[in-house]
C-alpha positions in Angstrom: 6.0 -28.9 -33.5 6.0 -32.5 -32.4 2.5 -33.9 -32.3 1.8 -36.4 -29.6 -1.1 -38.8 -29.3 -3.5 -38.4 -26.4 -6.1 -41.1 -26.0 -9.6 -40.0 -24.9 -10.0 -43.3 -23.0 -8.1 -41.9 -20.0 -4.4 -42.3 -20.4 -2.5 -39.7 -18.4 0.0 -37.8 -20.5 1.9 -35.7 -18.0 2.7 -33.1 -20.6 -1.0 -33.0 -21.5 -1.9 -32.4 -17.9 0.4 -29.5 -17.7 -1.0 -28.1 -21.0 -4.5 -28.5 -19.6 -3.6 -26.1 -16.7 -2.0 -23.6 -19.1 -5.0 -23.8 -21.4 -7.4 -23.2 -18.7 -5.4 -20.1 -17.6 -5.3 -18.8 -21.1 -9.0 -19.4 -21.7 -9.9 -17.6 -18.5 -7.5 -14.8 -19.3 -9.1 -14.4 -22.8 -12.6 -14.2 -21.3 -11.5 -11.7 -18.7 -9.7 -9.5 -21.2 -12.8 -9.5 -23.5 -15.0 -8.6 -20.6 -12.7 -5.7 -19.6 -12.8 -4.4 -23.2 -16.5 -4.6 -23.3 -16.5 -7.1 -26.2 -18.1 -10.5 -26.7 -15.3 -12.1 -28.6 -17.9 -13.4 -31.0 -17.0 -14.8 -34.4 -19.0 -15.3 -37.6 -20.3 -18.9 -38.4 -18.1 -18.6 -41.6 -15.0 -18.4 -39.3 -15.7 -21.9 -37.9 -14.1 -23.4 -40.9 -10.6 -22.2 -41.9 -7.9 -23.1 -44.4 -4.5 -23.7 -42.7 -1.0 -24.0 -44.1 2.4 -24.7 -42.5 3.2 -21.0 -42.0 0.0 -20.3 -40.0 -0.3 -23.6 -38.2 1.1 -22.5 -34.9 -1.1 -19.4 -34.9 -4.3 -20.9 -36.3 -4.2 -24.3 -34.7 -1.8 -24.6 -31.8 -2.6 -21.2 -30.2 -6.4 -21.5 -31.0 -6.4 -24.9 -29.3 -6.0 -23.1 -26.0 -9.5 -21.7 -26.5 -11.4 -24.5 -28.4 -10.7 -28.0 -29.7 -9.4 -27.7 -33.3 -10.4 -30.5 -35.7 -7.9 -30.9 -38.6 -9.2 -32.3 -41.9 -6.3 -33.5 -44.1 -7.5 -33.6 -47.7 -6.5 -33.2 -51.3 -8.3 -32.2 -54.5 -7.8 -35.6 -56.1 -9.1 -37.5 -53.1 -12.7 -38.7 -53.8 -13.4 -39.8 -50.2 -12.3 -36.4 -49.1 -15.0 -34.8 -51.2 -17.6 -36.9 -49.3 -16.2 -36.3 -45.8 -15.2 -32.6 -45.9 -18.7 -31.2 -46.5 -20.0 -33.3 -43.6 -17.3 -31.9 -41.3 -18.0 -28.3 -42.5 -21.7 -28.7 -41.9 -21.1 -30.1 -38.4 -18.7 -27.4 -37.5 -21.5 -24.9 -38.1 -24.1 -27.1 -36.3 -21.9 -27.5 -33.2 -21.9 -23.7 -33.0 -18.4 -23.0 -31.8 -17.8 -26.1 -29.7 -15.0 -27.0 -32.1 -13.1 -25.2 -34.9 -12.4 -27.0 -38.2 -9.0 -26.5 -39.9 -8.6 -27.8 -43.4 -5.1 -28.7 -44.6 -4.4 -29.5 -48.2 -1.7 -32.2 -48.0 -0.3 -31.5 -51.5 0.6 -28.0 -50.4 1.6 -28.9 -46.9 3.7 -32.1 -47.1 5.6 -31.3 -43.9 2.5 -31.2 -41.8 1.4 -34.5 -43.3 4.8 -36.1 -42.3 4.8 -34.6 -38.8 1.4 -36.1 -38.1 2.5 -39.5 -39.5 -0.4 -39.6 -42.0 -0.3 -42.7 -44.3 -3.5 -42.0 -46.3 -6.3 -39.5 -46.6 -8.8 -38.4 -45.6 -7.4 -38.3 -42.1 -8.9 -36.4 -39.3 -7.0 -35.3 -36.1 -7.7 -32.9 -33.3 -5.5 -30.6 -31.3 -6.6 -29.8 -27.7 -4.5 -27.4 -25.6 -1.6 -28.0 -27.9 -1.9 -31.8 -27.8 -2.6 -33.7 -31.0 -4.8 -36.9 -31.1 -6.0 -39.0 -34.0 -9.7 -39.2 -34.5 -10.3 -41.4 -37.6 -9.0 -42.1 -41.1 -11.2 -42.7 -44.2 -14.7 -41.6 -45.0 -16.5 -42.3 -41.7 -20.3 -42.3 -41.4 -22.0 -39.3 -39.9 -23.1 -41.1 -36.8 -19.5 -42.2 -36.0 -18.3 -38.6 -36.7 -20.9 -37.2 -34.3 -20.0 -39.6 -31.6 -16.3 -38.8 -31.9 -16.9 -35.1 -31.9 -19.1 -35.4 -28.8 -16.3 -37.2 -27.0 -13.8 -34.5 -28.2 -16.0 -31.7 -26.9 -16.4 -33.5 -23.6 -12.6 -33.9 -23.2 -12.1 -30.3 -24.0 -14.6 -29.1 -21.4 -13.9 -31.5 -18.6 -10.1 -31.9 -18.7 -9.0 -28.6 -20.3 -11.7 -26.1 -19.4 -12.3 -25.2 -23.1 -15.9 -23.9 -23.3 -15.7 -23.1 -27.0 -16.2 -20.0 -29.1 -19.0 -17.5 -29.1 -20.7 -17.4 -32.5 -22.8 -14.5 -33.7 -24.6 -14.8 -37.0 -24.4 -11.0 -37.3 -20.6 -10.9 -36.9 -18.5 -10.0 -39.8 -16.5 -12.9 -41.4 -12.8 -12.7 -40.9 -13.1 -11.3 -37.4 -12.0 -14.4 -35.5 -10.0 -13.2 -32.4 -6.4 -14.4 -32.0 -5.4 -16.4 -29.0 -4.0 -14.0 -26.4 -0.3 -14.1 -25.5 0.2 -15.1 -21.9 2.1 -12.2 -20.2 5.4 -13.1 -18.6 5.2 -13.9 -14.9 7.7 -13.2 -12.2 8.6 -16.9 -12.0 8.7 -17.8 -15.6 12.5 -18.2 -15.6 12.4 -20.6 -12.7 9.5 -22.5 -14.3 11.3 -22.8 -17.6 14.3 -24.2 -15.8 12.2 -26.7 -14.1 10.6 -27.8 -17.5 14.0 -28.1 -19.1 15.3 -30.2 -16.2 12.2 -32.4 -16.5 12.6 -32.8 -20.3 16.3 -33.7 -19.9 15.5 -36.4 -17.3 17.0 -34.5 -14.4 14.2 -35.2 -12.0 16.0 -34.1 -8.9 16.8 -30.8 -10.6 13.1 -30.4 -11.7 11.9 -31.1 -8.2 14.2 -28.5 -6.7 13.3 -25.9 -9.3 9.6 -26.3 -8.7 10.2 -26.1 -4.9 12.2 -22.9 -5.5 9.1 -21.3 -7.2 6.8 -22.5 -4.4 9.1 -21.1 -1.8 8.5 -17.6 -3.3 4.9 -18.2 -4.4 3.2 -21.0 -2.4 0.0 -20.7 -4.4 1.6 -21.1 -7.9 -0.6 -23.7 -9.6 1.9 -24.5 -12.4 4.6 -25.2 -9.9 2.4 -27.4 -7.7 1.4 -29.5 -10.8 5.0 -29.7 -12.0 6.3 -30.8 -8.6 3.6 -33.5 -8.3 4.6 -34.8 -11.8 8.3 -34.7 -11.1 7.9 -36.4 -7.7 5.8 -39.2 -9.3 8.4 -39.8 -12.1 11.2 -39.8 -9.6 9.4 -42.4 -7.4 9.0 -44.8 -10.3 12.4 -44.2 -11.9 14.5 -47.4 -11.9 11.9 -49.6 -10.3 11.1 -53.2 -11.5 7.4 -53.0 -12.6 7.0 -56.8 -12.5 8.4 -57.0 -9.0 6.3 -54.1 -7.8 3.1 -55.7 -9.1 4.1 -59.1 -7.6 4.6 -57.5 -4.2 1.3 -55.7 -4.4 -0.5 -58.9 -5.3 1.3 -61.0 -2.7 1.0 -58.5 0.1 -2.4 -56.8 0.0 -1.9 -55.5 3.6 1.5 -53.9 2.8 0.9 -50.2 2.5 4.2 -49.4 0.7 3.6 -52.2 -1.8 0.1 -50.8 -2.7 1.4 -47.2 -2.9 4.2 -48.3 -5.2 1.8 -50.1 -7.5 -0.6 -47.2 -7.5 2.3 -44.9 -8.8 2.9 -47.4 -11.6 -0.8 -47.6 -12.4 -1.0 -43.8 -12.8 2.1 -43.5 -14.9 0.7 -46.2 -17.1 -2.5 -44.4 -17.6 -4.7 -46.6 -15.4 -6.1 -43.7 -13.4 -9.1 -45.5 -11.9 -7.0 -48.5 -10.9 -4.5 -46.3 -9.1 -7.2 -44.4 -7.2 -9.2 -47.6 -6.5 -6.2 -49.4 -5.2 -5.4 -46.7 -2.6 -9.0 -46.2 -1.6 -9.3 -50.0 -0.9 -6.1 -49.7 1.1 -7.5 -46.8 3.1 -10.5 -49.0 4.0 -8.2 -51.8 5.2 -5.9 -49.6 7.3 -6.0 -47.5 10.5 -3.8 -44.8 12.2 -0.6 -43.7 10.6 -0.8 -46.3 7.8 -4.2 -45.0 6.7 -2.9 -41.4 6.8 0.1 -42.4 4.7 -2.1 -43.9 2.0 -4.5 -40.9 2.1 -1.7 -38.4 1.6 -0.3 -40.3 -1.4 -3.8 -40.4 -2.9 -4.1 -36.7 -2.5 -0.7 -36.3 -4.3 -2.0 -38.4 -7.2 -5.0 -36.2 -7.4 -2.7 -33.2 -7.9 -1.0 -35.0 -10.9 -4.3 -35.6 -12.7 -5.9 -32.3 -11.8 -8.7 -31.3 -9.4 -11.3 -30.8 -12.1 -10.9 -34.2 -13.7 -14.1 -36.2 -13.2 -12.1 -39.2 -12.1 -10.6 -37.2 -9.3 -14.0 -35.8 -8.3 -15.4 -39.4 -8.1 -12.4 -40.7 -6.2 -12.7 -37.8 -3.7 -16.2 -38.9 -2.9 -15.1 -42.5 -2.6 -12.3 -41.5 -0.3 -14.7 -39.5 1.9 -17.0 -42.6 2.2 -14.0 -44.8 3.1 -12.8 -42.4 5.8 -16.2 -41.5 7.3 
């Protein structure tokens, strides 16, 4: 398990985007399975706060993060600030009523987890969303700050990852928290795995071809569409001189290819609104084939970020105004 940081300010982590799609699929699958079985999938309020160790981390945190944001409280018995912070987090976990799950990790008993998260001091609070780890705060923060951070976390989970939280029933028996469902193997999992391995090894051409192979057999495969958009983007920016690209874009505002190249860099660098805004402005300045070229690239970048992302939704509206 290699935690990675994911900023809530809008940086695009391509691995996180892929995880978002998988998390949405798993969450929908879990809800559908529960409905078929006639169950509610509800848990007791007592199950909103759990103790986690290294052996159960993948099951209790990583897998559950496909259903609900998991907040991790790293603490120790000797830590006085922890004794102030932990009760606040536990109370808020119950108050938020299933919108996040609180996992408590005793660092004295779980040194490896502490090292993997790069924790220098406690208390330290992280979150895991769709398998992606992000730091929240360190030290005994005030309740107002904690609430603000949790509200942002819940919003990220809902808007970017489709995580609607857990159903809580005060009458449910404690200890009945449902485990995250295993995703059944699909007919193209082997091809998709080959594509991911190629992407991870830097073989972008191989990844592009592998995703295309899936789409040739299954044109509607969402994971392959997303993976192909990511691989195409990375392939386009590979080996370019960022400073030269940005100079060209600044010096040649009417040059369609210069603006497209700069938008690709903007997106890879996490400047999502800048990338979209640049291309929308270029659409407004162009006509004919040039305008269509810019429009098509913008639609490709929408695929990378994801159709449900609020920044994509806003940019689609802006594009429609620019076109019509």
